[in-house]
Backbone as JSON Lines, residues from 0, in Angstrom:
{"i":0,"aa":"V","n":[-220.99,-53.5,49.18],"ca":[-220.73,-54.94,49.26],"c":[-220.95,-55.6,47.89]}
{"i":1,"aa":"E","n":[-220.74,-54.84,46.85],"ca":[-220.81,-55.35,45.48],"c":[-222.19,-55.9,45.13]}
{"i":2,"aa":"L","n":[-223.22,-55.29,45.69],"ca":[-224.59,-55.7,45.38],"c":[-225.34,-54.62,44.62]}
{"i":3,"aa":"G","n":[-224.64,-53.61,44.12],"ca":[-225.27,-52.51,43.41],"c":[-226.23,-52.93,42.31]}
{"i":4,"aa":"P","n":[-225.84,-53.87,41.45],"ca":[-226.75,-54.27,40.36],"c":[-228.07,-54.89,40.85]}
{"i":5,"aa":"W","n":[-228.11,-55.31,42.1],"ca":[-229.34,-55.94,42.64],"c":[-230.04,-55.04,43.65]}
{"i":6,"aa":"R","n":[-229.72,-53.74,43.64],"ca":[-230.25,-52.84,44.67],"c":[-231.78,-52.8,44.71]}
{"i":7,"aa":"D","n":[-232.45,-53.07,43.6],"ca":[-233.92,-53.0,43.57],"c":[-234.57,-54.36,43.73]}
{"i":8,"aa":"K","n":[-233.8,-55.39,44.0],"ca":[-234.36,-56.73,44.13],"c":[-234.8,-56.99,45.57]}
{"i":9,"aa":"L","n":[-235.79,-57.86,45.73],"ca":[-236.19,-58.29,47.06],"c":[-235.11,-59.2,47.63]}
{"i":10,"aa":"V","n":[-234.88,-59.11,48.94],"ca":[-233.86,-59.93,49.58],"c":[-234.11,-61.41,49.31]}
{"i":11,"aa":"S","n":[-235.36,-61.81,49.31],"ca":[-235.69,-63.22,49.13],"c":[-235.29,-63.75,47.75]}
{"i":12,"aa":"T","n":[-235.03,-62.86,46.8],"ca":[-234.65,-63.29,45.45],"c":[-233.13,-63.4,45.3]}
{"i":13,"aa":"L","n":[-232.37,-62.95,46.31],"ca":[-230.91,-63.0,46.24],"c":[-230.41,-64.4,46.58]}
{"i":14,"aa":"S","n":[-229.23,-64.74,46.06],"ca":[-228.61,-66.02,46.41],"c":[-228.19,-66.0,47.87]}
{"i":15,"aa":"K","n":[-227.88,-67.18,48.42],"ca":[-227.45,-67.24,49.82],"c":[-226.18,-66.44,50.05]}
{"i":16,"aa":"G","n":[-225.25,-66.52,49.1],"ca":[-224.01,-65.76,49.23],"c":[-224.27,-64.26,49.25]}
{"i":17,"aa":"M","n":[-225.18,-63.8,48.39],"ca":[-225.53,-62.38,48.37],"c":[-226.21,-61.97,49.67]}
{"i":18,"aa":"Q","n":[-227.07,-62.83,50.18],"ca":[-227.75,-62.53,51.45],"c":[-226.73,-62.42,52.58]}
{"i":19,"aa":"R","n":[-225.68,-63.26,52.57],"ca":[-224.65,-63.16,53.61],"c":[-223.91,-61.82,53.5]}
{"i":20,"aa":"R","n":[-223.6,-61.41,52.25],"ca":[-222.92,-60.12,52.07],"c":[-223.81,-58.98,52.53]}
{"i":21,"aa":"L","n":[-225.1,-59.1,52.29],"ca":[-226.04,-58.07,52.74],"c":[-226.07,-57.99,54.26]}
{"i":22,"aa":"E","n":[-225.97,-59.15,54.94],"ca":[-225.94,-59.15,56.4],"c":[-224.71,-58.4,56.92]}
{"i":23,"aa":"I","n":[-223.57,-58.59,56.24],"ca":[-222.35,-57.87,56.62],"c":[-222.56,-56.38,56.42]}
{"i":24,"aa":"A","n":[-223.15,-55.99,55.29],"ca":[-223.39,-54.57,55.01],"c":[-224.28,-53.95,56.09]}
{"i":25,"aa":"R","n":[-225.3,-54.68,56.51],"ca":[-226.2,-54.17,57.55],"c":[-225.42,-53.89,58.83]}
{"i":26,"aa":"A","n":[-224.47,-54.75,59.16],"ca":[-223.67,-54.54,60.37],"c":[-222.76,-53.33,60.22]}
{"i":27,"aa":"L","n":[-222.22,-53.13,59.0],"ca":[-221.28,-52.03,58.77],"c":[-221.96,-50.67,58.72]}
{"i":28,"aa":"V","n":[-223.26,-50.64,58.5],"ca":[-224.0,-49.37,58.47],"c":[-223.77,-48.58,59.75]}
{"i":29,"aa":"H","n":[-223.56,-49.29,60.86],"ca":[-223.41,-48.64,62.16],"c":[-221.96,-48.29,62.48]}
{"i":30,"aa":"D","n":[-221.07,-48.37,61.48],"ca":[-219.66,-48.07,61.67],"c":[-219.08,-48.9,62.81]}
{"i":31,"aa":"A","n":[-219.36,-50.18,62.79],"ca":[-218.93,-51.09,63.85],"c":[-217.42,-51.23,63.87]}
{"i":32,"aa":"R","n":[-216.86,-51.45,65.06],"ca":[-215.44,-51.75,65.2],"c":[-215.24,-53.25,65.37]}
{"i":33,"aa":"V","n":[-216.32,-53.92,65.8],"ca":[-216.29,-55.37,65.96],"c":[-217.44,-55.95,65.14]}
{"i":34,"aa":"L","n":[-217.15,-56.94,64.34],"ca":[-218.17,-57.59,63.52],"c":[-218.31,-59.02,64.02]}
{"i":35,"aa":"V","n":[-219.53,-59.39,64.47],"ca":[-219.79,-60.72,64.96],"c":[-220.61,-61.47,63.92]}
{"i":36,"aa":"L","n":[-220.09,-62.59,63.45],"ca":[-220.75,-63.4,62.43],"c":[-220.99,-64.8,62.96]}
{"i":37,"aa":"D","n":[-222.23,-65.24,62.91],"ca":[-222.59,-66.57,63.39],"c":[-222.84,-67.47,62.19]}
{"i":38,"aa":"E","n":[-221.95,-68.44,61.98],"ca":[-222.08,-69.39,60.88],"c":[-222.29,-68.69,59.53]}
{"i":39,"aa":"P","n":[-221.41,-67.79,59.14],"ca":[-221.64,-67.0,57.92],"c":[-221.63,-67.8,56.63]}
{"i":40,"aa":"T","n":[-221.04,-69.0,56.64],"ca":[-220.95,-69.75,55.38],"c":[-221.81,-71.0,55.39]}
{"i":41,"aa":"V","n":[-222.66,-71.18,56.4],"ca":[-223.48,-72.38,56.45],"c":[-224.43,-72.41,55.25]}
{"i":42,"aa":"G","n":[-224.53,-73.58,54.62],"ca":[-225.42,-73.73,53.48],"c":[-224.84,-73.26,52.15]}
{"i":43,"aa":"L","n":[-223.59,-72.79,52.15],"ca":[-222.97,-72.32,50.91],"c":[-222.08,-73.41,50.33]}
{"i":44,"aa":"D","n":[-221.98,-73.44,48.99],"ca":[-221.08,-74.41,48.37],"c":[-219.63,-73.97,48.6]}
{"i":45,"aa":"A","n":[-218.68,-74.86,48.33],"ca":[-217.28,-74.62,48.65],"c":[-216.74,-73.36,47.97]}
{"i":46,"aa":"Q","n":[-217.1,-73.15,46.7],"ca":[-216.61,-71.98,45.97],"c":[-217.15,-70.69,46.59]}
{"i":47,"aa":"T","n":[-218.43,-70.67,46.93],"ca":[-219.03,-69.48,47.52],"c":[-218.48,-69.25,48.92]}
{"i":48,"aa":"R","n":[-218.21,-70.33,49.66],"ca":[-217.62,-70.18,50.99],"c":[-216.25,-69.52,50.9]}
{"i":49,"aa":"A","n":[-215.42,-69.97,49.95],"ca":[-214.09,-69.38,49.78],"c":[-214.19,-67.91,49.42]}
{"i":50,"aa":"R","n":[-215.1,-67.58,48.51],"ca":[-215.3,-66.18,48.12],"c":[-215.77,-65.34,49.3]}
{"i":51,"aa":"M","n":[-216.62,-65.92,50.14],"ca":[-217.14,-65.21,51.31],"c":[-216.01,-64.85,52.26]}
{"i":52,"aa":"W","n":[-215.1,-65.81,52.52],"ca":[-213.97,-65.52,53.42],"c":[-213.05,-64.47,52.83]}
{"i":53,"aa":"D","n":[-212.83,-64.51,51.52],"ca":[-212.03,-63.47,50.87],"c":[-212.69,-62.11,51.09]}
{"i":54,"aa":"Y","n":[-214.01,-62.07,50.95],"ca":[-214.73,-60.83,51.1],"c":[-214.65,-60.32,52.55]}
{"i":55,"aa":"I","n":[-214.82,-61.23,53.51],"ca":[-214.74,-60.85,54.93],"c":[-213.35,-60.3,55.25]}
{"i":56,"aa":"A","n":[-212.3,-60.95,54.72],"ca":[-210.93,-60.49,54.96],"c":[-210.72,-59.09,54.38]}
{"i":57,"aa":"E","n":[-211.27,-58.84,53.2],"ca":[-211.14,-57.52,52.57],"c":[-211.87,-56.45,53.38]}
{"i":58,"aa":"V","n":[-213.08,-56.76,53.83],"ca":[-213.84,-55.81,54.66],"c":[-213.08,-55.54,55.96]}
{"i":59,"aa":"Q","n":[-212.5,-56.58,56.52],"ca":[-211.74,-56.42,57.76],"c":[-210.57,-55.47,57.58]}
{"i":60,"aa":"R","n":[-209.81,-55.66,56.5],"ca":[-208.66,-54.79,56.23],"c":[-209.11,-53.36,55.97]}
{"i":61,"aa":"R","n":[-210.13,-53.2,55.14],"ca":[-210.58,-51.88,54.73],"c":[-211.13,-51.07,55.91]}
{"i":62,"aa":"H","n":[-211.83,-51.73,56.82],"ca":[-212.5,-51.02,57.91],"c":[-211.81,-51.2,59.26]}
{"i":63,"aa":"E","n":[-210.63,-51.85,59.28],"ca":[-209.89,-52.1,60.52],"c":[-210.79,-52.69,61.59]}
{"i":64,"aa":"L","n":[-211.44,-53.79,61.23],"ca":[-212.39,-54.45,62.12],"c":[-211.76,-55.61,62.87]}
{"i":65,"aa":"T","n":[-212.28,-55.87,64.05],"ca":[-212.06,-57.15,64.71],"c":[-213.25,-58.0,64.32]}
{"i":66,"aa":"V","n":[-213.0,-59.19,63.8],"ca":[-214.08,-60.08,63.36],"c":[-214.1,-61.3,64.25]}
{"i":67,"aa":"L","n":[-215.26,-61.55,64.86],"ca":[-215.47,-62.72,65.7],"c":[-216.48,-63.61,64.99]}
{"i":68,"aa":"V","n":[-216.06,-64.85,64.7],"ca":[-216.92,-65.75,63.92],"c":[-217.07,-67.08,64.64]}
{"i":69,"aa":"T","n":[-218.3,-67.59,64.68],"ca":[-218.51,-68.96,65.14],"c":[-218.74,-69.81,63.9]}
{"i":70,"aa":"T","n":[-218.15,-71.0,63.89],"ca":[-218.31,-71.89,62.74],"c":[-218.09,-73.34,63.14]}
{"i":71,"aa":"H","n":[-218.8,-74.24,62.46],"ca":[-218.55,-75.67,62.61],"c":[-217.52,-76.15,61.59]}
{"i":72,"aa":"Y","n":[-217.19,-75.33,60.6],"ca":[-216.21,-75.7,59.58],"c":[-214.82,-75.37,60.1]}
{"i":73,"aa":"I","n":[-214.22,-76.3,60.84],"ca":[-212.97,-75.99,61.54],"c":[-211.82,-75.65,60.59]}
{"i":74,"aa":"E","n":[-211.87,-76.17,59.34],"ca":[-210.8,-75.84,58.4],"c":[-210.8,-74.35,58.05]}
{"i":75,"aa":"E","n":[-211.92,-73.67,58.26],"ca":[-211.99,-72.25,57.94],"c":[-211.24,-71.37,58.93]}
{"i":76,"aa":"V","n":[-210.88,-71.9,60.1],"ca":[-210.24,-71.06,61.11],"c":[-208.72,-71.12,61.06]}
{"i":77,"aa":"D","n":[-208.17,-71.83,60.09],"ca":[-206.73,-72.05,60.05],"c":[-205.92,-70.77,59.88]}
{"i":78,"aa":"D","n":[-206.48,-69.73,59.26],"ca":[-205.71,-68.51,59.05],"c":[-206.09,-67.39,60.02]}
{"i":79,"aa":"C","n":[-206.78,-67.74,61.08],"ca":[-207.2,-66.74,62.07],"c":[-206.06,-66.39,63.01]}
{"i":80,"aa":"D","n":[-206.19,-65.23,63.65],"ca":[-205.19,-64.81,64.63],"c":[-205.25,-65.7,65.86]}
{"i":81,"aa":"R","n":[-206.47,-66.0,66.31],"ca":[-206.66,-66.84,67.5],"c":[-207.9,-67.7,67.3]}
{"i":82,"aa":"V","n":[-207.86,-68.89,67.89],"ca":[-208.98,-69.83,67.81],"c":[-209.35,-70.24,69.23]}
{"i":83,"aa":"C","n":[-210.64,-70.28,69.5],"ca":[-211.14,-70.73,70.79],"c":[-212.0,-71.96,70.55]}
{"i":84,"aa":"I","n":[-211.65,-73.07,71.19],"ca":[-212.44,-74.29,71.06],"c":[-213.26,-74.47,72.34]}
{"i":85,"aa":"I","n":[-214.58,-74.59,72.14],"ca":[-215.52,-74.68,73.26],"c":[-216.23,-76.03,73.18]}
{"i":86,"aa":"D","n":[-216.37,-76.68,74.32],"ca":[-217.08,-77.95,74.39],"c":[-218.14,-77.84,75.49]}
{"i":87,"aa":"H","n":[-219.4,-77.95,75.09],"ca":[-220.52,-77.86,76.04],"c":[-220.41,-76.64,76.94]}
{"i":88,"aa":"G","n":[-220.09,-75.49,76.34],"ca":[-220.02,-74.24,77.08],"c":[-218.73,-74.0,77.83]}
{"i":89,"aa":"K","n":[-217.78,-74.93,77.77],"ca":[-216.52,-74.78,78.49],"c":[-215.39,-74.53,77.5]}
{"i":90,"aa":"V","n":[-214.6,-73.48,77.75],"ca":[-213.46,-73.17,76.89],"c":[-212.35,-74.19,77.16]}
{"i":91,"aa":"L","n":[-211.95,-74.93,76.14],"ca":[-210.91,-75.94,76.28],"c":[-209.54,-75.42,75.9]}
{"i":92,"aa":"A","n":[-209.49,-74.51,74.93],"ca":[-208.2,-73.98,74.49],"c":[-208.42,-72.7,73.7]}
{"i":93,"aa":"V","n":[-207.49,-71.76,73.88],"ca":[-207.49,-70.51,73.11],"c":[-206.04,-70.19,72.78]}
{"i":94,"aa":"D","n":[-205.73,-70.1,71.49],"ca":[-204.36,-69.75,71.09],"c":[-204.32,-69.57,69.58]}
{"i":95,"aa":"T","n":[-203.14,-69.35,69.06],"ca":[-202.99,-69.27,67.61],"c":[-203.16,-70.66,67.03]}
{"i":96,"aa":"P","n":[-203.57,-70.76,65.77],"ca":[-203.7,-72.1,65.17],"c":[-202.41,-72.92,65.25]}
{"i":97,"aa":"G","n":[-201.28,-72.29,64.98],"ca":[-200.0,-73.01,65.02],"c":[-199.7,-73.58,66.39]}
{"i":98,"aa":"T","n":[-199.91,-72.78,67.42],"ca":[-199.64,-73.24,68.79],"c":[-200.59,-74.36,69.17]}
{"i":99,"aa":"L","n":[-201.87,-74.23,68.81],"ca":[-202.83,-75.29,69.12],"c":[-202.43,-76.6,68.46]}
{"i":100,"aa":"K","n":[-201.96,-76.53,67.22],"ca":[-201.53,-77.75,66.52],"c":[-200.33,-78.38,67.2]}
{"i":101,"aa":"R","n":[-199.35,-77.55,67.6],"ca":[-198.15,-78.08,68.25],"c":[-198.48,-78.7,69.61]}
{"i":102,"aa":"E","n":[-199.35,-78.04,70.38],"ca":[-199.59,-78.48,71.74],"c":[-200.68,-79.54,71.87]}
{"i":103,"aa":"H","n":[-201.67,-79.52,70.96],"ca":[-202.81,-80.42,71.11],"c":[-203.08,-81.29,69.88]}
{"i":104,"aa":"G","n":[-202.42,-81.01,68.78],"ca":[-202.71,-81.73,67.54],"c":[-202.14,-83.14,67.55]}
{"i":105,"aa":"R","n":[-202.74,-83.98,66.73],"ca":[-202.28,-85.35,66.6],"c":[-202.29,-85.72,65.12]}
{"i":106,"aa":"T","n":[-201.45,-86.69,64.79],"ca":[-201.49,-87.24,63.44],"c":[-202.75,-88.09,63.33]}
{"i":107,"aa":"L","n":[-203.46,-87.94,62.22],"ca":[-204.7,-88.69,62.0],"c":[-204.56,-89.64,60.82]}
{"i":108,"aa":"V","n":[-205.09,-90.83,60.99],"ca":[-205.21,-91.78,59.89],"c":[-206.68,-91.79,59.49]}
{"i":109,"aa":"R","n":[-206.93,-91.59,58.2],"ca":[-208.29,-91.7,57.66],"c":[-208.34,-92.98,56.85]}
{"i":110,"aa":"A","n":[-209.25,-93.85,57.22],"ca":[-209.33,-95.16,56.55],"c":[-210.78,-95.48,56.23]}
{"i":111,"aa":"S","n":[-210.98,-96.21,55.14],"ca":[-212.33,-96.67,54.81],"c":[-212.29,-98.17,54.57]}
{"i":112,"aa":"T","n":[-213.37,-98.82,54.98],"ca":[-213.49,-100.27,54.8],"c":[-214.96,-100.63,54.7]}
{"i":113,"aa":"D","n":[-215.24,-101.68,53.94],"ca":[-216.6,-102.19,53.84],"c":[-216.87,-103.26,54.9]}
{"i":114,"aa":"D","n":[-215.81,-103.66,55.61],"ca":[-215.92,-104.73,56.6],"c":[-216.2,-104.14,57.98]}
{"i":115,"aa":"E","n":[-217.4,-104.36,58.48],"ca":[-217.82,-103.78,59.76],"c":[-216.97,-104.26,60.92]}
{"i":116,"aa":"S","n":[-216.54,-105.51,60.9],"ca":[-215.72,-106.02,62.02],"c":[-214.34,-105.35,62.03]}
{"i":117,"aa":"T","n":[-213.81,-105.04,60.85],"ca":[-212.53,-104.31,60.77],"c":[-212.7,-102.91,61.33]}
{"i":118,"aa":"A","n":[-213.79,-102.25,60.96],"ca":[-214.06,-100.9,61.47],"c":[-214.18,-100.91,62.99]}
{"i":119,"aa":"A","n":[-214.93,-101.87,63.52],"ca":[-215.12,-101.96,64.97],"c":[-213.79,-102.24,65.68]}
{"i":120,"aa":"S","n":[-212.97,-103.1,65.1],"ca":[-211.68,-103.43,65.69],"c":[-210.76,-102.21,65.72]}
{"i":121,"aa":"L","n":[-210.72,-101.45,64.63],"ca":[-209.88,-100.26,64.57],"c":[-210.34,-99.22,65.59]}
{"i":122,"aa":"L","n":[-211.64,-99.01,65.68],"ca":[-212.16,-98.02,66.63],"c":[-211.88,-98.44,68.07]}
{"i":123,"aa":"A","n":[-211.91,-99.73,68.34],"ca":[-211.62,-100.22,69.69],"c":[-210.11,-100.11,70.0]}
{"i":124,"aa":"R","n":[-209.31,-100.31,68.99],"ca":[-207.85,-100.34,69.18],"c":[-207.24,-98.95,69.31]}
{"i":125,"aa":"Y","n":[-207.89,-97.95,68.72],"ca":[-207.34,-96.59,68.73],"c":[-208.34,-95.65,69.41]}
{"i":126,"aa":"P","n":[-208.2,-95.49,70.73],"ca":[-209.13,-94.64,71.5],"c":[-209.15,-93.22,70.95]}
{"i":127,"aa":"G","n":[-210.33,-92.62,70.95],"ca":[-210.48,-91.27,70.4],"c":[-210.83,-91.29,68.93]}
{"i":128,"aa":"G","n":[-210.86,-92.49,68.33],"ca":[-211.23,-92.6,66.93],"c":[-212.72,-92.39,66.76]}
{"i":129,"aa":"S","n":[-213.12,-92.07,65.55],"ca":[-214.54,-91.85,65.26],"c":[-214.82,-92.21,63.81]}
{"i":130,"aa":"R","n":[-216.1,-92.24,63.47],"ca":[-216.5,-92.51,62.09],"c":[-217.34,-91.33,61.63]}
{"i":131,"aa":"V","n":[-216.94,-90.7,60.53],"ca":[-217.66,-89.57,59.97],"c":[-217.91,-89.84,58.5]}
{"i":132,"aa":"D","n":[-219.18,-89.85,58.11],"ca":[-219.57,-90.1,56.72],"c":[-218.91,-91.37,56.16]}
{"i":133,"aa":"G","n":[-218.84,-92.41,56.97],"ca":[-218.29,-93.69,56.52],"c":[-216.78,-93.8,56.59]}
{"i":134,"aa":"T","n":[-216.08,-92.71,56.94],"ca":[-214.63,-92.74,57.04],"c":[-214.21,-92.84,58.5]}
{"i":135,"aa":"L","n":[-213.28,-93.75,58.78],"ca":[-212.74,-93.86,60.13],"c":[-211.65,-92.82,60.3]}
{"i":136,"aa":"I","n":[-211.69,-92.1,61.41],"ca":[-210.66,-91.1,61.72],"c":[-209.99,-91.57,63.01]}
{"i":137,"aa":"L","n":[-208.72,-91.95,62.9],"ca":[-208.01,-92.58,64.01],"c":[-206.8,-91.74,64.42]}
{"i":138,"aa":"P","n":[-206.76,-91.24,65.66],"ca":[-205.56,-90.52,66.11],"c":[-204.45,-91.52,66.42]}
{"i":139,"aa":"V","n":[-203.24,-91.24,65.93],"ca":[-202.09,-92.13,66.18],"c":[-200.95,-91.31,66.78]}
{"i":140,"aa":"E","n":[-200.08,-92.01,67.48],"ca":[-198.97,-91.34,68.17],"c":[-197.76,-91.15,67.26]}
{"i":141,"aa":"D","n":[-197.53,-92.12,66.36],"ca":[-196.32,-92.05,65.54],"c":[-196.49,-92.91,64.29]}
{"i":142,"aa":"T","n":[-195.46,-92.89,63.44],"ca":[-195.52,-93.65,62.19],"c":[-195.53,-95.15,62.44]}
{"i":143,"aa":"G","n":[-195.02,-95.58,63.59],"ca":[-195.07,-97.0,63.92],"c":[-196.49,-97.51,63.99]}
{"i":144,"aa":"Q","n":[-197.4,-96.7,64.52],"ca":[-198.8,-97.1,64.59],"c":[-199.43,-97.15,63.2]}
{"i":145,"aa":"V","n":[-198.99,-96.26,62.31],"ca":[-199.49,-96.29,60.93],"c":[-199.06,-97.6,60.28]}
{"i":146,"aa":"T","n":[-197.78,-97.97,60.45],"ca":[-197.28,-99.23,59.9],"c":[-198.05,-100.42,60.46]}
{"i":147,"aa":"E","n":[-198.36,-100.35,61.74],"ca":[-199.12,-101.43,62.39],"c":[-200.52,-101.56,61.78]}
{"i":148,"aa":"I","n":[-201.17,-100.44,61.52],"ca":[-202.5,-100.47,60.9],"c":[-202.42,-101.13,59.53]}
{"i":149,"aa":"I","n":[-201.42,-100.74,58.74],"ca":[-201.28,-101.3,57.39],"c":[-200.98,-102.79,57.46]}
{"i":150,"aa":"R","n":[-200.08,-103.18,58.36],"ca":[-199.71,-104.59,58.47],"c":[-200.9,-105.45,58.92]}
{"i":151,"aa":"T","n":[-201.67,-104.95,59.89],"ca":[-202.76,-105.74,60.47],"c":[-204.03,-105.71,59.65]}
{"i":152,"aa":"Y","n":[-204.35,-104.53,59.1],"ca":[-205.66,-104.36,58.46],"c":[-205.59,-104.03,56.97]}
{"i":153,"aa":"G","n":[-204.4,-103.95,56.42],"ca":[-204.22,-103.48,55.04],"c":[-205.13,-104.11,54.01]}
{"i":154,"aa":"R","n":[-205.33,-105.41,54.07],"ca":[-206.15,-106.09,53.07],"c":[-207.63,-105.77,53.19]}
{"i":155,"aa":"Q","n":[-208.06,-105.36,54.38],"ca":[-209.48,-105.05,54.58],"c":[-209.8,-103.58,54.31]}
{"i":156,"aa":"L","n":[-208.78,-102.76,54.05],"ca":[-209.0,-101.32,53.86],"c":[-209.11,-100.96,52.39]}
{"i":157,"aa":"A","n":[-210.09,-100.13,52.06],"ca":[-210.25,-99.65,50.69],"c":[-209.33,-98.46,50.44]}
{"i":158,"aa":"S","n":[-209.08,-97.67,51.5],"ca":[-208.19,-96.52,51.36],"c":[-207.61,-96.17,52.73]}
{"i":159,"aa":"L","n":[-206.47,-95.49,52.7],"ca":[-205.82,-95.04,53.93],"c":[-204.99,-93.81,53.62]}
{"i":160,"aa":"T","n":[-205.19,-92.74,54.36],"ca":[-204.36,-91.54,54.22],"c":[-203.91,-91.11,55.61]}
{"i":161,"aa":"V","n":[-202.75,-90.45,55.65],"ca":[-202.19,-89.98,56.92],"c":[-202.1,-88.46,56.84]}
{"i":162,"aa":"E","n":[-202.58,-87.78,57.89],"ca":[-202.57,-86.32,57.92],"c":[-201.73,-85.83,59.09]}
{"i":163,"aa":"S","n":[-200.93,-84.81,58.84],"ca":[-200.19,-84.15,59.9],"c":[-201.19,-83.44,60.81]}
{"i":164,"aa":"P","n":[-200.75,-83.0,62.0],"ca":[-201.68,-82.32,62.91],"c":[-202.4,-81.15,62.25]}
{"i":165,"aa":"T","n":[-203.71,-81.13,62.45],"ca":[-204.57,-80.06,61.93],"c":[-205.43,-79.56,63.07]}
{"i":166,"aa":"L","n":[-206.19,-78.5,62.83],"ca":[-207.11,-78.03,63.85],"c":[-208.2,-79.06,64.11]}
{"i":167,"aa":"E","n":[-208.51,-79.88,63.11],"ca":[-209.48,-80.95,63.35],"c":[-208.92,-81.94,64.36]}
{"i":168,"aa":"S","n":[-207.62,-82.27,64.24],"ca":[-207.04,-83.2,65.21],"c":[-206.95,-82.55,66.59]}
{"i":169,"aa":"V","n":[-206.77,-81.23,66.64],"ca":[-206.81,-80.52,67.92],"c":[-208.19,-80.69,68.55]}
{"i":170,"aa":"F","n":[-209.21,-80.46,67.74],"ca":[-210.59,-80.59,68.22],"c":[-210.85,-82.01,68.73]}
{"i":171,"aa":"L","n":[-210.46,-83.0,67.93],"ca":[-210.65,-84.4,68.33],"c":[-209.88,-84.72,69.61]}
{"i":172,"aa":"G","n":[-208.66,-84.23,69.7],"ca":[-207.85,-84.5,70.88],"c":[-208.42,-83.88,72.14]}
{"i":173,"aa":"L","n":[-208.98,-82.69,72.01],"ca":[-209.52,-82.0,73.18],"c":[-210.91,-82.48,73.58]}
{"i":174,"aa":"T","n":[-211.73,-82.86,72.59],"ca":[-213.12,-83.22,72.9],"c":[-213.4,-84.71,72.78]}
{"i":175,"aa":"G","n":[-212.58,-85.41,71.99],"ca":[-212.81,-86.83,71.78],"c":[-213.96,-87.11,70.83]}
{"i":176,"aa":"R","n":[-214.41,-86.08,70.1],"ca":[-215.55,-86.26,69.2],"c":[-215.25,-85.66,67.84]}
{"i":177,"aa":"A","n":[-215.89,-86.24,66.83],"ca":[-215.78,-85.71,65.47],"c":[-216.59,-84.44,65.37]}
{"i":178,"aa":"I","n":[-216.14,-83.5,64.58],"ca":[-216.77,-82.19,64.46],"c":[-218.15,-82.26,63.86]}
{"i":179,"aa":"R","n":[-218.31,-83.02,62.77],"ca":[-219.6,-83.04,62.08],"c":[-220.42,-84.28,62.4]}
{"i":180,"aa":"D","n":[-220.07,-84.96,63.47],"ca":[-220.81,-86.16,63.85],"c":[-222.05,-85.75,64.63]}
{"i":181,"aa":"P","n":[-223.26,-85.85,64.03],"ca":[-224.46,-85.37,64.7],"c":[-224.69,-86.03,66.05]}
{"i":182,"aa":"A","n":[-224.3,-87.29,66.2],"ca":[-224.52,-87.99,67.46],"c":[-223.65,-87.42,68.57]}
{"i":183,"aa":"S","n":[-222.61,-86.71,68.2],"ca":[-221.7,-86.2,69.21],"c":[-222.13,-84.85,69.76]}
{"i":184,"aa":"E","n":[-223.13,-84.24,69.14],"ca":[-223.57,-82.9,69.53],"c":[-222.37,-81.97,69.6]}
{"i":185,"aa":"A","n":[-221.63,-81.95,68.5],"ca":[-220.39,-81.19,68.46],"c":[-220.62,-79.72,68.75]}
{"i":186,"aa":"P","n":[-219.73,-79.11,69.56],"ca":[-219.85,-77.69,69.87],"c":[-219.36,-76.83,68.73]}
{"i":187,"aa":"T","n":[-219.5,-75.54,68.87],"ca":[-219.09,-74.59,67.86],"c":[-217.74,-74.02,68.2]}
{"i":188,"aa":"P","n":[-216.69,-74.3,67.39],"ca":[-215.42,-73.63,67.58],"c":[-215.59,-72.16,67.2]}
{"i":189,"aa":"N","n":[-214.96,-71.27,67.93],"ca":[-215.08,-69.85,67.64],"c":[-213.91,-69.39,66.8]}
{"i":190,"aa":"R","n":[-214.2,-68.5,65.89],"ca":[-213.17,-67.95,65.03],"c":[-213.04,-66.48,65.35]}
{"i":191,"aa":"R","n":[-211.81,-65.99,65.52],"ca":[-211.62,-64.58,65.79],"c":[-210.53,-64.08,64.87]}
{"i":192,"aa":"R","n":[-210.86,-63.07,64.11],"ca":[-209.88,-62.42,63.26],"c":[-209.63,-61.05,63.85]}
{"i":193,"aa":"S","n":[-208.41,-60.64,63.93],"ca":[-208.11,-59.33,64.46],"c":[-207.53,-58.48,63.34]}
{"i":194,"aa":"G","n":[-208.15,-57.35,63.1],"ca":[-207.71,-56.5,62.01],"c":[-207.05,-55.23,62.51]}
{"i":195,"aa":"G","n":[-206.03,-55.36,63.3],"ca":[-205.31,-54.18,63.76],"c":[-205.66,-53.77,65.18]}
{"i":196,"aa":"R","n":[-206.7,-54.33,65.75],"ca":[-207.06,-54.03,67.11],"c":[-207.44,-55.31,67.82]}
{"i":197,"aa":"D","n":[-207.2,-55.35,69.11],"ca":[-207.63,-56.49,69.92],"c":[-208.73,-56.04,70.85]}
């Protein structure tokens, strides 16, 4: 797992990314056919997270593994074979990312405002909307609703972006809650990678 130069170091002295790679190596010692990873990138910076997924994909190809991963970072599951979204222990949907987006995804408007009454009005007007880290996330049905938001609230908004359906919008549509909103007690979407076997 590319940790040869640190073979004599104590685990506690390794970086978090190295410790994650070591955990994968420990699982592979048993010649596993299925690798189960629980939150493998939690606490890692964006660059290390990307490197970790590259490494997991390489290990999967090399060892013909099925990889089952749980993660709160829903953007990480976009290239998986299948995604399972669970809410409070209940499976809400299982399919390929593309199918989930087509069947359950929604266009999202992300808006920010310093005006609390504007934020409250938008959240009341667009059911299923939420606020995450100060940004309003509003599910909309079509571009007409986007135009309506701009016409009605444009002067009170500091920023506005429109996103095509994503797995985040699938999650919001199925659960009605933001993924990283602590008050929502967001569940863990499951990630499953299949490396030649199901």
